[in-house]
C-alpha positions as CSV (number, residue, x, y, z in Angstrom):
1,Q,50.5,75.1,-104.6
2,L,50.9,71.6,-106.0
3,R,49.3,68.6,-104.2
4,L,49.7,65.1,-105.4
5,A,47.5,62.0,-104.9
6,E,48.3,58.4,-105.8
7,S,45.8,55.8,-106.6
8,G,45.6,52.3,-108.1
9,G,47.3,50.3,-105.5
10,G,46.0,47.0,-104.2
11,L,46.5,43.2,-104.1
12,V,47.7,41.4,-107.2
13,Q,48.9,37.9,-107.9
14,A,52.6,37.3,-108.7
15,G,53.1,37.8,-112.4
16,G,50.1,40.3,-112.6
17,S,49.9,43.9,-113.4
18,L,48.8,47.2,-111.8
19,R,48.7,50.7,-113.0
20,L,49.3,53.4,-110.5
21,S,48.2,57.0,-111.1
22,C,49.7,60.3,-109.7
23,A,47.2,63.1,-110.1
24,A,47.5,66.7,-109.1
25,S,44.6,67.6,-106.8
26,E,45.9,71.2,-106.8
27,G,48.2,72.9,-109.2
28,T,49.6,71.3,-112.3
29,L,52.1,68.5,-113.1
30,T,52.9,70.0,-116.5
31,N,56.5,70.8,-117.0
32,R,57.5,69.2,-113.7
33,V,59.8,66.3,-113.2
34,I,57.7,63.5,-111.5
35,G,59.3,60.6,-109.7
36,W,58.0,57.4,-108.4
37,F,59.6,55.9,-105.2
38,R,58.7,52.9,-103.1
39,Q,59.3,51.9,-99.5
40,A,59.0,48.4,-98.2
41,A,58.5,47.6,-94.6
42,G,61.9,48.1,-92.8
43,K,63.6,49.4,-95.8
44,E,64.7,52.8,-97.1
45,R,62.8,54.6,-99.7
46,E,63.9,53.5,-103.2
47,F,63.8,55.2,-106.6
48,V,61.6,53.5,-109.1
49,G,61.7,55.9,-112.0
50,A,61.0,59.4,-113.1
51,I,59.8,61.3,-116.1
52,S,60.6,64.9,-117.2
53,G,57.9,67.4,-118.1
54,A,59.6,68.2,-121.4
55,G,58.5,65.0,-123.2
56,G,61.8,63.2,-122.8
57,S,62.1,59.5,-122.2
58,P,61.5,58.2,-118.7
59,V,64.2,56.8,-116.6
60,H,63.7,53.5,-114.7
61,A,65.7,51.8,-111.9
62,D,67.4,48.6,-112.9
63,A,65.2,46.7,-110.5
64,V,62.1,47.4,-112.6
65,K,63.5,48.1,-116.0
66,G,61.6,46.1,-118.6
67,R,58.7,45.5,-116.3
68,F,57.6,49.0,-115.2
69,T,56.9,52.0,-117.4
70,I,56.2,55.6,-116.5
71,S,54.2,57.8,-118.8
72,R,52.3,61.0,-118.5
73,D,49.1,62.6,-119.9
74,N,49.4,66.3,-119.3
75,D,45.9,66.9,-120.6
76,K,44.7,64.8,-117.6
77,N,47.3,66.3,-115.2
78,T,48.4,62.7,-114.4
79,V,51.5,60.6,-114.4
80,Y,51.2,56.8,-114.5
81,L,53.3,53.9,-113.4
82,Q,52.4,50.7,-115.4
83,M,53.7,47.7,-113.4
84,N,53.8,44.3,-115.2
85,S,55.3,41.0,-114.1
86,L,55.0,41.9,-110.5
87,N,57.1,39.7,-108.1
88,F,57.8,39.3,-104.4
89,E,60.4,42.1,-104.5
90,D,57.8,44.7,-105.5
91,P,55.4,44.9,-102.5
92,A,55.8,48.4,-100.9
93,V,54.0,51.7,-100.4
94,Y,54.5,53.6,-103.7
95,Y,54.8,57.3,-103.7
96,C,54.9,59.9,-106.5
97,A,56.8,63.1,-106.0
98,S,57.5,66.3,-107.8
99,R,60.7,68.3,-108.3
100,G,60.5,72.1,-108.0
101,G,58.8,74.1,-110.7
102,G,61.2,75.0,-113.5
103,I,63.6,72.1,-112.8
104,T,64.0,69.8,-115.8
105,V,66.7,67.4,-114.6
106,I,65.7,64.0,-113.4
107,Q,67.3,63.0,-110.1
108,R,67.2,59.5,-108.4
109,T,67.5,60.8,-104.8
110,A,64.4,61.4,-102.7
111,R,65.6,64.6,-101.2
112,A,65.6,66.3,-104.7
113,Y,61.8,66.0,-104.7
114,V,59.8,68.7,-102.8
115,V,56.2,67.6,-103.0
116,W,55.0,64.1,-102.2
117,G,51.8,62.2,-102.3
118,Q,50.4,60.1,-99.5
119,G,51.4,56.8,-101.1
120,T,49.5,53.8,-102.2
121,Q,50.0,50.2,-101.0
122,V,51.0,47.4,-103.4
123,T,50.8,43.8,-102.2
124,V,51.8,40.8,-104.2
125,S,50.3,37.3,-103.4
126,S,51.3,33.8,-104.5
């Protein structure tokens, strides 16, 4: 059974960078669509981006396009979210999530993802 764990969150100044990691503590991420979502206080969970397991190009939400990049290292069983030029719209709990095994299509809706990590907090200061 797949279990996911995010790491790398923290406090960063506006304009700074962070890299989040999503690692499988059990099972494998290989060949799974992995998505990143975020949820700010009082707001709904928001799609950030996703990457397929088949080596295709990642998809990023318009709000983060050009600043955030998703990549994966299947040898390390890890997916990354590189976040640059962080601003005051970005603070949230960031989650990674997996679609079901054998599914290759990227979806932007949270309900399409069946396994979730516990989340990692990102805070941006002035």
